[in-house]
C-alpha positions in Angstrom: 78.5 44.5 88.0 77.4 43.4 84.5 75.5 40.1 84.1 76.7 37.8 81.1 73.7 38.5 79.3 74.0 42.0 80.2 77.7 42.3 78.7 77.0 40.1 75.6 73.9 42.8 74.7 76.1 45.8 74.5 79.0 43.7 72.7 76.3 42.8 70.1 75.3 46.6 69.8 78.8 47.6 69.8 79.8 45.3 66.9 76.7 46.8 65.0 78.2 50.0 65.4 81.5 49.4 63.7 82.0 51.6 60.3 79.3 53.6 61.7 79.8 57.3 62.4 76.6 57.2 64.6 76.2 57.2 68.6 79.7 55.8 69.3 81.4 58.9 67.1 79.3 61.3 69.1 80.6 59.7 73.0 83.5 62.2 73.1 84.4 63.9 76.2 83.5 67.7 76.1 85.6 70.9 77.6 82.5 72.4 79.8 85.1 75.4 80.4 84.3 75.0 84.4 86.9 73.6 86.7 85.7 70.4 88.5 84.6 70.0 92.1 84.1 66.9 94.2 80.6 66.3 95.8 80.1 63.3 97.9 82.7 61.2 99.5 86.2 60.6 98.1 85.5 57.2 96.8 82.2 55.5 96.6 79.5 58.3 96.7 81.3 61.1 95.3 81.3 62.7 91.9 83.3 65.0 90.2 80.8 67.9 88.8 81.5 71.2 87.0 81.7 74.0 89.3 78.4 75.2 88.0 75.9 74.7 90.9 74.5 78.0 91.2 70.8 78.3 90.9 70.6 74.9 91.6 67.7 74.2 94.1 67.1 70.6 93.7 68.6 67.3 92.9 66.7 64.0 92.0 68.3 60.7 93.2 67.4 57.5 92.6 69.1 54.6 93.9 69.8 55.5 97.5 70.7 52.3 99.1 73.2 52.6 102.0 75.1 56.2 101.1 73.7 59.6 100.8 77.3 61.4 100.9 76.5 63.5 97.5 73.4 64.8 98.7 74.5 65.3 102.2 77.0 67.5 100.6 74.6 69.2 98.6 72.6 69.9 101.6 75.3 71.9 103.1 74.7 74.0 99.7 71.1 74.4 100.3 70.3 72.0 97.7 67.3 69.9 98.6 67.2 66.3 96.9 64.6 63.8 96.2 65.5 60.6 96.8 64.0 57.1 95.6 64.7 53.4 96.4 62.2 50.5 96.7 65.0 48.3 98.5 65.4 50.1 101.6 62.4 51.9 104.2 64.4 55.3 104.6 67.5 56.9 103.9 70.6 56.0 106.0 70.3 59.4 107.3 67.5 61.9 107.4 67.8 65.6 107.0 65.2 68.2 106.5 66.6 68.8 103.0 65.6 64.9 101.9 62.2 64.0 100.6 62.5 60.1 100.0 59.9 57.8 98.0 60.0 53.9 98.4 59.8 53.2 94.9 62.4 52.3 91.9 62.6 54.2 88.7 61.4 52.5 85.6 59.6 53.4 82.2 56.1 52.8 83.5 54.2 53.9 86.6 53.4 51.2 89.1 52.7 51.2 92.8 56.4 50.0 92.9 57.8 52.0 90.1 57.8 55.4 88.7 58.9 57.3 85.4 61.4 60.6 86.1 58.6 62.2 84.8 56.0 61.5 87.0 58.5 62.0 89.9 59.2 65.4 88.5 55.9 66.2 88.3 54.9 64.9 91.8 57.3 67.6 93.6 58.0 70.2 90.7 55.2 70.1 88.5 55.6 73.7 87.3 59.4 74.4 88.1 61.2 75.1 84.6 64.2 75.7 86.4 67.7 73.6 86.2 67.6 70.5 88.6 70.6 68.2 89.3 70.2 64.1 88.2 72.6 62.1 90.1 71.8 58.8 88.7 74.2 56.0 89.2 71.8 52.5 88.8 71.2 50.3 86.8 67.9 50.7 85.0 66.2 49.9 81.6 64.4 52.8 80.3 62.7 52.6 77.7 62.3 55.2 74.6 58.9 56.0 75.8 60.1 57.5 78.7 62.0 60.1 76.8 59.6 62.6 77.1 61.2 66.4 77.1 60.2 67.5 80.4 62.2 65.8 82.7 65.2 66.0 79.9 65.4 69.4 79.4 65.5 70.3 83.0 69.0 68.8 84.1 71.9 70.5 83.2 74.2 67.9 85.0 74.1 64.4 84.8 
C-alpha cells in the first residue's frame, strides 16, 4: 500500500489539477477493439490483456518477488521474459524462457539499479519490434528516463 507521505503527494497533485483539463481529463479507458484474455493466475499475479499477443516474443517484468504466474503463462505462448528484482536471488521457479537479473529498476544505472532503456539494450539492443512490459511495482522514474527507445516498443502495459 501507499505510505501517508505518498498519499499526500498524490492528493496535492490531484488537487492542483482541479479546473484543469490537462492530465486528469486524458485518463480515460479506451476501447482497444480486442477481447480481453487473462494471463497468469486468477487473482494476484494475473492480468487481463487485450488478446493481441501475436508476434510478441519478449516481456520485460521488473519486480518478481515470489510470483511468476504471468511470465510462466507467457512461456506457454513461446514468449521469453526478462525478470528483475534485487530483493531475491533467483525467480521462484526456473524456466528456459526466463532471464533473471538481480537488480532494481530506477531512473539511473548503478550496481543495484538499471533503467528500462539500459535493460532493454542489454538484451535486445537493436530489436525494434513490439515487446510486452509487465510493470506492477512502485518505482520513481524521473523524466530523464523517458527515452524514446523503450517507450516506443511496448504496445501492452
